N, CA, C and O atoms as a printed pandas DataFrame, in Angstrom:
     atom_number atom_name residue_name chain_id  residue_number  x_coord  y_coord  z_coord
0              1         N          UNK        A               1   14.233   -6.489   -6.143
1              2        CA          UNK        A               1   13.975   -5.086   -6.222
2              3         C          UNK        A               1   15.231   -4.400   -5.654
3              4         O          UNK        A               1   16.028   -4.997   -4.929
4              5         N          UNK        A               2   15.368   -3.076   -6.033
5              6        CA          UNK        A               2   16.552   -2.336   -5.514
6              7         C          UNK        A               2   16.341   -1.938   -4.141
7              8         O          UNK        A               2   15.252   -1.943   -3.567
8              9         N          UNK        A               3   17.519   -1.574   -3.625
9             10        CA          UNK        A               3   17.410   -1.081   -2.227
10            11         C          UNK        A               3   16.925    0.334   -2.284
11            12         O          UNK        A               3   17.399    1.145   -3.079
12            13         N          UNK        A               4   15.913    0.639   -1.376
13            14        CA          UNK        A               4   15.275    2.061   -1.504
14            15         C          UNK        A               4   16.270    3.051   -1.111
15            16         O          UNK        A               4   17.212    2.731   -0.386
16            17         N          UNK        A               5   16.103    4.300   -1.574
17            18        CA          UNK        A               5   16.953    5.405   -1.223
18            19         C          UNK        A               5   16.566    5.768    0.251
19            20         O          UNK        A               5   15.463    5.477    0.715
20            21         N          UNK        A               6   17.494    6.390    0.927
21            22        CA          UNK        A               6   17.142    6.849    2.336
22            23         C          UNK        A               6   15.947    7.585    2.457
23            24         O          UNK        A               6   15.187    7.383    3.404
24            25         N          UNK        A               7   15.694    8.488    1.514
25            26        CA          UNK        A               7   14.535    9.328    1.545
26            27         C          UNK        A               7   13.235    8.469    1.367
27            28         O          UNK        A               7   12.273    8.725    2.090
28            29         N          UNK        A               8   13.161    7.492    0.468
29            30        CA          UNK        A               8   12.087    6.610    0.300
30            31         C          UNK        A               8   11.860    5.788    1.504
31            32         O          UNK        A               8   10.706    5.589    1.883
32            33         N          UNK        A               9   12.871    5.293    2.136
33            34        CA          UNK        A               9   12.748    4.452    3.349
34            35         C          UNK        A               9   12.108    5.293    4.454
35            36         O          UNK        A               9   11.229    4.813    5.171
36            37         N          UNK        A              10   12.548    6.548    4.592
37            38        CA          UNK        A              10   11.977    7.530    5.501
38            39         C          UNK        A              10   10.505    7.605    5.312
39            40         O          UNK        A              10    9.721    7.419    6.243
40            41         N          UNK        A              11   10.136    7.880    4.092
41            42        CA          UNK        A              11    8.709    8.077    3.791
42            43         C          UNK        A              11    7.892    6.822    4.083
43            44         O          UNK        A              11    6.807    6.918    4.658
44            45         N          UNK        A              12    8.426    5.564    3.670
45            46        CA          UNK        A              12    7.861    4.328    4.035
46            47         C          UNK        A              12    7.587    4.161    5.558
47            48         O          UNK        A              12    6.516    3.719    5.974
48            49         N          UNK        A              13    8.590    4.532    6.347
49            50        CA          UNK        A              13    8.452    4.443    7.780
50            51         C          UNK        A              13    7.353    5.348    8.284
51            52         O          UNK        A              13    6.530    4.966    9.116
52            53         N          UNK        A              14    7.361    6.603    7.739
53            54        CA          UNK        A              14    6.282    7.559    8.125
54            55         C          UNK        A              14    4.919    7.048    7.890
55            56         O          UNK        A              14    3.994    7.182    8.691
56            57         N          UNK        A              15    4.840    6.416    6.673
57            58        CA          UNK        A              15    3.472    5.801    6.262
58            59         C          UNK        A              15    3.078    4.715    7.293
59            60         O          UNK        A              15    2.048    4.760    7.965
60            61         N          UNK        A              16    3.987    3.761    7.343
61            62        CA          UNK        A              16    3.753    2.540    8.117
62            63         C          UNK        A              16    3.332    2.888    9.524
63            64         O          UNK        A              16    2.354    2.350   10.043
64            65         N          UNK        A              17    4.075    3.789   10.141
65            66        CA          UNK        A              17    3.940    4.090   11.585
66            67         C          UNK        A              17    3.131    5.328   11.847
67            68         O          UNK        A              17    3.081    5.814   12.977
68            69         N          UNK        A              18    2.462    5.873   10.765
69            70        CA          UNK        A              18    1.585    6.981   11.018
70            71         C          UNK        A              18    2.163    8.199   11.707
71            72         O          UNK        A              18    1.513    8.825   12.544
72            73         N          UNK        A              19    3.397    8.528   11.344
73            74        CA          UNK        A              19    4.195    9.531   11.952
74            75         C          UNK        A              19    3.689   10.990   11.664
75            76         O          UNK        A              19    4.018   11.931   12.385
76            77         N          UNK        A              20    2.908   11.120   10.621
77            78        CA          UNK        A              20    2.407   12.385   10.197
78            79         C          UNK        A              20    0.779   12.237    9.996
79            80         O          UNK        A              20    0.289   12.430    8.883
80            81         N          UNK        A              21    0.064   11.925   10.995
81            82        CA          UNK        A              21   -1.327   11.619   10.784
82            83         C          UNK        A              21   -2.131   12.847   10.171
83            84         O          UNK        A              21   -3.147   12.636    9.509
84            85         N          UNK        A              22   -1.734   13.931   10.366
85            86        CA          UNK        A              22   -2.411   15.132    9.786
86            87         C          UNK        A              22   -1.920   15.540    8.462
87            88         O          UNK        A              22   -2.187   16.660    8.026
88            89         N          UNK        A              23   -1.192   14.665    7.776
89            90        CA          UNK        A              23   -0.703   14.884    6.442
90            91         C          UNK        A              23   -1.018   13.753    5.416
91            92         O          UNK        A              23   -0.179   12.963    4.983
92            93         N          UNK        A              24   -2.330   13.781    5.088
93            94        CA          UNK        A              24   -2.701   12.722    4.227
94            95         C          UNK        A              24   -2.114   12.760    2.737
95            96         O          UNK        A              24   -2.128   11.773    2.001
96            97         N          UNK        A              25   -1.608   13.982    2.384
97            98        CA          UNK        A              25   -0.901   14.010    1.058
98            99         C          UNK        A              25    0.394   13.207    1.084
99           100         O          UNK        A              25    0.983   12.991    0.025
100          101         N          UNK        A              26    0.875   12.744    2.274
101          102        CA          UNK        A              26    2.086   11.971    2.342
102          103         C          UNK        A              26    1.881   10.663    1.629
103          104         O          UNK        A              26    2.850   10.163    1.057
104          105         N          UNK        A              27    0.781   10.097    1.609
105          106        CA          UNK        A              27    0.597    8.781    0.806
106          107         C          UNK        A              27    0.791    9.138   -0.574
107          108         O          UNK        A              27    1.601    8.449   -1.194
108          109         N          UNK        A              28    0.137   10.196   -1.260
109          110        CA          UNK        A              28    0.360   10.399   -2.619
110          111         C          UNK        A              28    1.959   10.728   -2.900
111          112         O          UNK        A              28    2.579   10.241   -3.845
112          113         N          UNK        A              29    2.466   11.544   -2.022
113          114        CA          UNK        A              29    3.980   11.773   -2.238
114          115         C          UNK        A              29    4.770   10.451   -2.324
115          116         O          UNK        A              29    5.608   10.258   -3.204
116          117         N          UNK        A              30    4.459    9.533   -1.351
117          118        CA          UNK        A              30    5.134    8.261   -1.237
118          119         C          UNK        A              30    4.878    7.447   -2.545
119          120         O          UNK        A              30    5.834    6.951   -3.142
120          121         N          UNK        A              31    3.666    7.313   -2.973
121          122        CA          UNK        A              31    3.322    6.587   -4.166
122          123         C          UNK        A              31    3.977    7.193   -5.397
123          124         O          UNK        A              31    4.498    6.461   -6.239
124          125         N          UNK        A              32    3.962    8.422   -5.512
125          126        CA          UNK        A              32    4.727    9.075   -6.569
126          127         C          UNK        A              32    6.256    8.781   -6.581
127          128         O          UNK        A              32    6.860    8.483   -7.611
128          129         N          UNK        A              33    6.819    8.887   -5.376
129          130        CA          UNK        A              33    8.213    8.456   -5.269
130          131         C          UNK        A              33    8.512    7.119   -5.602
131          132         O          UNK        A              33    9.530    6.832   -6.233
132          133         N          UNK        A              34    7.628    6.220   -5.190
133          134        CA          UNK        A              34    7.752    4.862   -5.525
134          135         C          UNK        A              34    7.688    4.622   -7.056
135          136         O          UNK        A              34    8.469    3.855   -7.619
136          137         N          UNK        A              35    6.787    5.270   -7.657
137          138        CA          UNK        A              35    6.582    5.242   -9.080
138          139         C          UNK        A              35    7.845    5.701   -9.835
139          140         O          UNK        A              35    8.291    5.067  -10.792
140          141         N          UNK        A              36    8.398    6.825   -9.365
141          142        CA          UNK        A              36    9.624    7.331   -9.967
142          143         C          UNK        A              36   10.781    6.254   -9.800
143          144         O          UNK        A              36   11.581    6.111  -10.724
144          145         N          UNK        A              37   10.874    5.585   -8.782
145          146        CA          UNK        A              37   11.829    4.514   -8.612
146          147         C          UNK        A              37   11.583    3.373   -9.634
147          148         O          UNK        A              37   12.532    2.759  -10.121
148          149         N          UNK        A              38   10.334    3.110   -9.939
149          150        CA          UNK        A              38   10.037    1.958  -10.772
150          151         C          UNK        A              38   10.032    2.269  -12.367
151          152         O          UNK        A              38    9.936    1.417  -13.251
152          153         N          UNK        A              39   10.141    3.510  -12.525
153          154        CA          UNK        A              39   10.005    3.992  -13.938
154          155         C          UNK        A              39   11.071    3.362  -14.962
155          156         O          UNK        A              39   10.852    3.260  -16.170
156          157         N          UNK        A              40   12.248    2.953  -14.326
157          158        CA          UNK        A              40   13.253    2.456  -15.204
158          159         C          UNK        A              40   13.165    0.917  -15.342
159          160         O          UNK        A              40   13.950    0.323  -16.081
160          161         N          UNK        A              41   12.167    0.239  -14.599
161          162        CA          UNK        A              41   12.015   -1.155  -14.577
162          163         C          UNK        A              41   11.044   -1.590  -15.653
163          164         O          UNK        A              41    9.924   -1.088  -15.744
164          165         N          UNK        A              42   11.481   -2.511  -16.448
165          166        CA          UNK        A              42   10.598   -3.015  -17.498
166          167         C          UNK        A              42   10.010   -4.383  -17.086
167          168         O          UNK        A              42    9.081   -4.850  -17.745
168          169         N          UNK        A              43   10.501   -5.024  -16.053
169          170        CA          UNK        A              43   10.082   -6.284  -15.598
170          171         C          UNK        A              43    8.757   -6.149  -14.894
171          172         O          UNK        A              43    8.581   -5.407  -13.928
172          173         N          UNK        A              44    7.809   -6.938  -15.458
173          174        CA          UNK        A              44    6.484   -6.968  -14.903
174          175         C          UNK        A              44    6.574   -7.610  -13.496
175          176         O          UNK        A              44    5.841   -7.195  -12.598
176          177         N          UNK        A              45    7.448   -8.603  -13.288
177          178        CA          UNK        A              45    7.583   -9.195  -12.065
178          179         C          UNK        A              45    8.061   -8.169  -10.989
179          180         O          UNK        A              45    7.563   -8.222   -9.864
180          181         N          UNK        A              46    8.941   -7.305  -11.273
181          182        CA          UNK        A              46    9.470   -6.436  -10.377
182          183         C          UNK        A              46    8.367   -5.338  -10.051
183          184         O          UNK        A              46    8.226   -4.934   -8.896
184          185         N          UNK        A              47    7.646   -4.903  -11.026
185          186        CA          UNK        A              47    6.469   -3.986  -10.806
186          187         C          UNK        A              47    5.438   -4.646   -9.888
187          188         O          UNK        A              47    4.927   -4.038   -8.947
188          189         N          UNK        A              48    5.144   -5.950  -10.207
189          190        CA          UNK        A              48    4.170   -6.569   -9.300
190          191         C          UNK        A              48    4.575   -6.695   -7.928
191          192         O          UNK        A              48    3.765   -6.447   -7.034
192          193         N          UNK        A              49    5.909   -7.107   -7.639
193          194        CA          UNK        A              49    6.367   -7.084   -6.308
194          195         C          UNK        A              49    6.339   -5.852   -5.606
195          196         O          UNK        A              49    5.958   -5.826   -4.436
196          197         N          UNK        A              50    6.749   -4.704   -6.277
197          198        CA          UNK        A              50    6.623   -3.378   -5.695
198          199         C          UNK        A              50    5.169   -2.973   -5.311
199          200         O          UNK        A              50    4.929   -2.482   -4.209
200          201         N          UNK        A              51    4.234   -3.185   -6.218
201          202        CA          UNK        A              51    2.871   -2.830   -5.908
202          203         C          UNK        A              51    2.316   -3.704   -4.794
203          204         O          UNK        A              51    1.562   -3.196   -3.964
204          205         N          UNK        A              52    2.636   -4.954   -4.729
205          206        CA          UNK        A              52    2.199   -5.791   -3.627
206          207         C          UNK        A              52    2.901   -5.248   -2.240
207          208         O          UNK        A              52    2.232   -5.203   -1.208
208          209         N          UNK        A              53    4.071   -4.900   -2.259
209          210        CA          UNK        A              53    4.770   -4.341   -1.083
210          211         C          UNK        A              53    4.117   -3.063   -0.650
211          212         O          UNK        A              53    4.097   -2.765    0.544
212          213         N          UNK        A              54    3.533   -2.223   -1.655
213          214        CA          UNK        A              54    2.917   -1.036   -1.277
214          215         C          UNK        A              54    1.576   -1.398   -0.578
215          216         O          UNK        A              54    1.168   -0.835    0.438
216          217         N          UNK        A              55    0.945   -2.386   -1.226
217          218        CA          UNK        A              55   -0.347   -2.893   -0.581
218          219         C          UNK        A              55   -0.152   -3.317    0.798
219          220         O          UNK        A              55   -0.923   -2.930    1.675
220          221         N          UNK        A              56    0.892   -4.137    1.062
221          222        CA          UNK        A              56    1.076   -4.780    2.395
222          223         C          UNK        A              56    1.561   -3.657    3.424
223          224         O          UNK        A              56    1.257   -3.789    4.609
224          225         N          UNK        A              57    2.312   -2.550    2.998
225          226        CA          UNK        A              57    2.674   -1.534    3.849
226          227         C          UNK        A              57    1.483   -0.830    4.332
227          228         O          UNK        A              57    1.315   -0.606    5.530
228          229         N          UNK        A              58    0.667   -0.483    3.437
229          230        CA          UNK        A              58   -0.669    0.143    3.780
230          231         C          UNK        A              58   -1.507   -0.710    4.758
231          232         O          UNK        A              58   -2.006   -0.229    5.775
232          233         N          UNK        A              59   -1.633   -1.995    4.396
233          234        CA          UNK        A              59   -2.444   -2.950    5.159
234          235         C          UNK        A              59   -1.861   -3.011    6.582
235          236         O          UNK        A              59   -2.598   -3.014    7.569
236          237         N          UNK        A              60   -0.548   -3.058    6.661
237          238        CA          UNK        A              60    0.137   -3.157    8.025
238          239         C          UNK        A              60   -0.318   -1.937    8.907
239          240         O          UNK        A              60   -0.701   -2.033   10.073
240          241         N          UNK        A              61   -0.223   -0.825    8.208
241          242        CA          UNK        A              61   -0.633    0.414    8.853
242          243         C          UNK        A              61   -2.064    0.426    9.367
243          244         O          UNK        A              61   -2.366    0.973   10.428
244          245         N          UNK        A              62   -2.941   -0.202    8.574
245          246        CA          UNK        A              62   -4.401   -0.254    8.790
246          247         C          UNK        A              62   -4.696   -1.087    9.984
247          248         O          UNK        A              62   -5.538   -0.706   10.797
248          249         N          UNK        A              63   -4.022   -2.252   10.142
249          250        CA          UNK        A              63   -4.318   -3.105   11.291
250          251         C          UNK        A              63   -3.577   -2.771   12.576
251          252         O          UNK        A              63   -3.837   -3.378   13.614
252          253         N          UNK        A              64   -2.678   -1.835   12.523
253          254        CA          UNK        A              64   -1.861   -1.463   13.689
254          255         C          UNK        A              64   -2.616   -0.498   14.560
255          256         O          UNK        A              64   -2.747    0.681   14.234
256          257         N          UNK        A              65   -3.108   -0.994   15.658
257          258        CA          UNK        A              65   -4.003   -0.206   16.538
258          259         C          UNK        A              65   -3.241    0.827   17.310
259          260         O          UNK        A              65   -3.867    1.652   17.975
260          261         N          UNK        A              66   -1.875    0.838   17.265
261          262        CA          UNK        A              66   -1.066    1.770   17.882
262          263         C          UNK        A              66   -0.954    3.049   16.937
263          264         O          UNK        A              66   -0.515    4.107   17.388
264          265         N          UNK        A              67   -1.332    2.932   15.719
265          266        CA          UNK        A              67   -1.330    4.100   14.810
266          267         C          UNK        A              67   -2.680    4.699   14.899
267          268         O          UNK        A              67   -3.689    4.005   15.017
268          269         N          UNK        A              68   -2.694    6.076   14.838
269          270        CA          UNK        A              68   -3.955    6.753   15.002
270          271         C          UNK        A              68   -5.043    6.288   13.958
271          272         O          UNK        A              68   -4.754    5.905   12.825
272          273         N          UNK        A              69   -6.281    6.362   14.444
273          274        CA          UNK        A              69   -7.398    5.978   13.741
274          275         C          UNK        A              69   -7.513    6.749   12.443
275          276         O          UNK        A              69   -7.855    6.201   11.396
276          277         N          UNK        A              70   -7.223    8.022   12.538
277          278        CA          UNK        A              70   -7.260    9.006   11.380
278          279         C          UNK        A              70   -6.342    8.503   10.333
279          280         O          UNK        A              70   -6.748    8.420    9.174
280          281         N          UNK        A              71   -5.097    8.152   10.663
281          282        CA          UNK        A              71   -4.106    7.664    9.731
282          283         C          UNK        A              71   -4.432    6.368    9.154
283          284         O          UNK        A              71   -4.236    6.158    7.957
284          285         N          UNK        A              72   -4.943    5.442    9.972
285          286        CA          UNK        A              72   -5.381    4.213    9.505
286          287         C          UNK        A              72   -6.451    4.273    8.441
287          288         O          UNK        A              72   -6.415    3.538    7.453
288          289         N          UNK        A              73   -7.431    5.187    8.665
289          290        CA          UNK        A              73   -8.503    5.403    7.657
290          291         C          UNK        A              73   -7.879    6.036    6.438
291          292         O          UNK        A              73   -8.351    5.694    5.354
292          293         N          UNK        A              74   -6.864    6.931    6.449
293          294        CA          UNK        A              74   -6.221    7.454    5.253
294          295         C          UNK        A              74   -5.638    6.295    4.466
295          296         O          UNK        A              74   -5.829    6.204    3.253
296          297         N          UNK        A              75   -4.920    5.397    5.157
297          298        CA          UNK        A              75   -4.345    4.253    4.478
298          299         C          UNK        A              75   -5.399    3.377    3.814
299          300         O          UNK        A              75   -5.201    2.903    2.695
300          301         N          UNK        A              76   -6.510    3.164    4.493
301          302        CA          UNK        A              76   -7.561    2.411    3.925
302          303         C          UNK        A              76   -8.154    3.031    2.758
303          304         O          UNK        A              76   -8.516    2.337    1.808
304          305         N          UNK        A              77   -8.289    4.401    2.768
305          306        CA          UNK        A              77   -8.823    5.159    1.581
306          307         C          UNK        A              77   -7.943    5.024    0.460
307          308         O          UNK        A              77   -8.416    5.083   -0.676
308          309         N          UNK        A              78   -6.606    4.835    0.663
309          310        CA          UNK        A              78   -5.652    4.736   -0.489
310          311         C          UNK        A              78   -5.083    3.364   -0.910
311          312         O          UNK        A              78   -4.260    3.257   -1.820
312          313         N          UNK        A              79   -5.552    2.342   -0.217
313          314        CA          UNK        A              79   -5.045    1.020   -0.562
314          315         C          UNK        A              79   -5.425    0.423   -1.912
315          316         O          UNK        A              79   -4.865   -0.552   -2.413
316          317         N          UNK        A              80   -6.486    1.144   -2.477
317          318        CA          UNK        A              80   -6.891    0.713   -3.743
318          319         C          UNK        A              80   -5.803    1.084   -4.860
319          320         O          UNK        A              80   -5.772    0.479   -5.932
320          321         N          UNK        A              81   -4.990    2.028   -4.568
321          322        CA          UNK        A              81   -4.052    2.538   -5.688
322          323         C          UNK        A              81   -3.087    1.466   -6.075
323          324         O          UNK        A              81   -2.981    1.237   -7.280
324          325         N          UNK        A              82   -2.324    0.733   -5.181
325          326        CA          UNK        A              82   -1.537   -0.283   -5.588
326          327         C          UNK        A              82   -2.229   -1.458   -6.257
327          328         O          UNK        A              82   -1.711   -2.114   -7.162
328          329         N          UNK        A              83   -3.479   -1.686   -5.731
329          330        CA          UNK        A              83   -4.354   -2.742   -6.321
330          331         C          UNK        A              83   -4.643   -2.397   -7.740
331          332         O          UNK        A              83   -4.538   -3.248   -8.623
332          333         N          UNK        A              84   -5.001   -1.177   -7.978
333          334        CA          UNK        A              84   -5.349   -0.580   -9.302
334          335         C          UNK        A              84   -4.116   -0.833  -10.253
335          336         O          UNK        A              84   -4.281   -1.320  -11.371
336          337         N          UNK        A              85   -2.928   -0.500   -9.788
337          338        CA          UNK        A              85   -1.734   -0.731  -10.565
338          339         C          UNK        A              85   -1.567   -2.213  -10.983
339          340         O          UNK        A              85   -1.227   -2.552  -12.116
340          341         N          UNK        A              86   -1.840   -3.075   -9.952
341          342        CA          UNK        A              86   -1.723   -4.447  -10.264
342          343         C          UNK        A              86   -2.728   -4.949  -11.248
343          344         O          UNK        A              86   -2.488   -5.873  -12.026
344          345         N          UNK        A              87   -3.855   -4.311  -11.187
345          346        CA          UNK        A              87   -4.967   -4.696  -12.095
346          347         C          UNK        A              87   -4.544   -4.381  -13.529
347          348         O          UNK        A              87   -4.803   -5.136  -14.466
348          349         N          UNK        A              88   -3.880   -3.227  -13.656
349          350        CA          UNK        A              88   -3.392   -2.856  -15.031
350          351         C          UNK        A              88   -2.390   -3.794  -15.613
351          352         O          UNK        A              88   -2.340   -4.031  -16.820
352          353         N          UNK        A              89   -1.552   -4.350  -14.683
353          354        CA          UNK        A              89   -0.506   -5.253  -15.114
354          355         C          UNK        A              89   -1.115   -6.704  -15.361
355          356         O          UNK        A              89   -0.428   -7.553  -15.929
356          357         N          UNK        A              90   -2.310   -6.962  -14.963
357          358        CA          UNK        A              90   -2.878   -8.298  -15.012
358          359         C          UNK        A              90   -2.948   -8.834  -16.446
359          360         O          UNK        A              90   -3.585   -8.231  -17.309
360          361         N          UNK        A              91   -2.298   -9.952  -16.688
361          362        CA          UNK        A              91   -2.271  -10.498  -18.125
362          363         C          UNK        A              91   -2.435  -11.925  -18.129
363          364         O          UNK        A              91   -2.245  -12.550  -19.173
364          365         N          UNK        A              92   -2.801  -12.559  -16.961
365          366        CA          UNK        A              92   -2.931  -14.013  -16.992
366          367         C          UNK        A              92   -4.023  -14.392  -15.901
367          368         O          UNK        A              92   -4.414  -13.580  -15.063
368          369         N          UNK        A              93   -4.428  -15.555  -15.979
369          370        CA          UNK        A              93   -5.421  -16.083  -15.003
370          371         C          UNK        A              93   -4.700  -16.016  -13.589
371          372         O          UNK        A              93   -5.332  -15.626  -12.607
372          373         N          UNK        A              94   -3.504  -16.362  -13.506
373          374        CA          UNK        A              94   -2.755  -16.377  -12.183
374          375         C          UNK        A              94   -2.663  -15.002  -11.576
375          376         O          UNK        A              94   -2.817  -14.840  -10.365
376          377         N          UNK        A              95   -2.398  -13.952  -12.452
377          378        CA          UNK        A              95   -2.243  -12.616  -11.852
378          379         C          UNK        A              95   -3.700  -12.100  -11.487
379          380         O          UNK        A              95   -3.858  -11.306  -10.560
380          381         N          UNK        A              96   -4.646  -12.526  -12.167
381          382        CA          UNK        A              96   -6.090  -12.108  -11.778
382          383         C          UNK        A              96   -6.437  -12.798  -10.465
383          384         O          UNK        A              96   -7.081  -12.206   -9.599
384          385         N          UNK        A              97   -6.012  -14.042  -10.320
385          386        CA          UNK        A              97   -6.320  -14.744   -9.024
386          387         C          UNK        A              97   -5.531  -14.072   -7.915
387          388         O          UNK        A              97   -6.062  -13.930   -6.814
388          389         N          UNK        A              98   -4.305  -13.655   -8.138
389          390        CA          UNK        A              98   -3.546  -13.026   -7.067
390          391         C          UNK        A              98   -4.166  -11.743   -6.635
391          392         O          UNK        A              98   -4.132  -11.433   -5.444
392          393         N          UNK        A              99   -4.716  -10.994   -7.502
393          394        CA          UNK        A              99   -5.484   -9.735   -7.239
394          395         C          UNK        A              99   -6.696  -10.070   -6.382
395          396         O          UNK        A              99   -7.003   -9.390   -5.403
396          397         N          UNK        A             100   -7.388  -11.166   -6.792
397          398        CA          UNK        A             100   -8.514  -11.520   -6.096
398          399         C          UNK        A             100   -8.137  -11.992   -4.591
399          400         O          UNK        A             100   -8.872  -11.739   -3.637
400          401         N          UNK        A             101   -7.039  -12.631   -4.487
401          402        CA          UNK        A             101   -6.588  -13.080   -3.175
402          403         C          UNK        A             101   -6.317  -11.828   -2.270
403          404         O          UNK        A             101   -6.701  -11.797   -1.100
404          405         N          UNK        A             102   -5.654  -10.824   -2.853
405          406        CA          UNK        A             102   -5.284   -9.674   -2.189
406          407         C          UNK        A             102   -6.525   -8.868   -1.677
407          408         O          UNK        A             102   -6.586   -8.338   -0.567
408          409         N          UNK        A             103   -7.563   -8.844   -2.684
409          410        CA          UNK        A             103   -8.800   -8.214   -2.221
410          411         C          UNK        A             103   -9.552   -8.927   -1.103
411          412         O          UNK        A             103  -10.137   -8.335   -0.196
412          413         N          UNK        A             104   -9.488  -10.211   -1.242
413          414        CA          UNK        A             104  -10.105  -11.019   -0.128
414          415         C          UNK        A             104   -9.412  -10.731    1.125
415          416         O          UNK        A             104  -10.074  -10.533    2.144
416          417         N          UNK        A             105   -8.063  -10.689    1.137
417          418        CA          UNK        A             105   -7.338  -10.516    2.387
418          419         C          UNK        A             105   -7.629   -9.152    2.974
419          420         O          UNK        A             105   -7.717   -8.982    4.190
420          421         N          UNK        A             106   -7.786   -8.126    2.033
421          422        CA          UNK        A             106   -8.269   -6.791    2.506
422          423         C          UNK        A             106   -9.609   -6.726    3.076
423          424         O          UNK        A             106   -9.836   -6.027    4.063
424          425         N          UNK        A             107  -10.545   -7.452    2.475
425          426        CA          UNK        A             107  -11.959   -7.591    3.009
426          427         C          UNK        A             107  -11.878   -8.219    4.384
427          428         O          UNK        A             107  -12.467   -7.697    5.331
428          429         N          UNK        A             108  -11.165   -9.325    4.520
429          430        CA          UNK        A             108  -11.305   -9.997    5.838
430          431         C          UNK        A             108  -10.539   -9.188    6.875
431          432         O          UNK        A             108  -11.019   -9.046    8.000
432          433         N          UNK        A             109   -9.413   -8.672    6.555
433          434        CA          UNK        A             109   -8.689   -7.861    7.503
434          435         C          UNK        A             109   -9.487   -6.560    7.879
435          436         O          UNK        A             109   -9.580   -6.229    9.060
436          437         N          UNK        A             110  -10.065   -5.823    6.870
437          438        CA          UNK        A             110  -10.932   -4.659    7.153
438          439         C          UNK        A             110  -12.024   -5.049    8.072
439          440         O          UNK        A             110  -12.310   -4.300    9.007
440          441         N          UNK        A             111  -12.653   -6.151    7.884
441          442        CA          UNK        A             111  -13.743   -6.597    8.750
442          443         C          UNK        A             111  -13.301   -6.803   10.133
443          444         O          UNK        A             111  -14.011   -6.466   11.081
444          445         N          UNK        A             112  -12.112   -7.363   10.281
445          446        CA          UNK        A             112  -11.516   -7.738   11.573
446          447         C          UNK        A             112  -11.241   -6.385   12.393
447          448         O          UNK        A             112  -11.348   -6.369   13.619
448          449         N          UNK        A             113  -10.901   -5.315   11.692
449          450        CA          UNK        A             113  -10.392   -4.105   12.412
450          451         C          UNK        A             113  -11.471   -3.020   12.325
451          452         O          UNK        A             113  -11.266   -1.934   12.868
452          453         N          UNK        A             114  -12.547   -3.253   11.704
453          454        CA          UNK        A             114  -13.534   -2.169   11.462
454          455         C          UNK        A             114  -13.999   -1.519   12.729
455          456         O          UNK        A             114  -14.195   -0.304   12.735
456          457         N          UNK        A             115  -14.194   -2.266   13.837
457          458        CA          UNK        A             115  -14.625   -1.669   15.037
458          459         C          UNK        A             115  -13.682   -0.573   15.556
459          460         O          UNK        A             115  -14.109    0.437   16.115
460          461         N          UNK        A             116  -12.363   -0.824   15.344
461          462        CA          UNK        A             116  -11.461    0.177   15.789
462          463         C          UNK        A             116  -11.241    1.317   14.965
463          464         O          UNK        A             116  -10.512    2.230   15.352
464          465         N          UNK        A             117  -11.881    1.342   13.727
465          466        CA          UNK        A             117  -11.782    2.439   12.783
466          467         C          UNK        A             117  -13.024    3.371   12.873
467          468         O          UNK        A             117  -13.039    4.418   12.226
468          469         N          UNK        A             118  -14.022    3.022   13.632
469          470        CA          UNK        A             118  -15.186    3.826   13.765
470          471         C          UNK        A             118  -14.920    4.833   14.862
471          472         O          UNK        A             118  -14.106    4.595   15.754
472          473         N          UNK        A             119  -15.624    5.982   14.791
473          474        CA          UNK        A             119  -15.484    7.039   15.714
474          475         C          UNK        A             119  -16.138    6.748   17.011
475          476         O          UNK        A             119  -16.101    7.576   17.920
């Protein structure tokens, strides 16, 4: 994958560390910026890597109890988006299994942190 632009790196850091917890539109802005970076890639492999990286960035924010509960819930509400993109790219048994593995990881992780996401 290409090196991210400084602007994209800044947005990723804001997402990961919940630096703007009162700005849930930041996630949409970030995903849109990521998609703009990917538009010139034709490689399915690169697209998959990028969507998995998006998934893991959101998952890291979700499990980080130093990030505000509100922001962690926002990330949880949006983690389906990179999974959906991966689903659209799925064209083999291996890619379907990979998506299932990610969904299992999300289910287990969500279960582990659910107590800290409740009010």
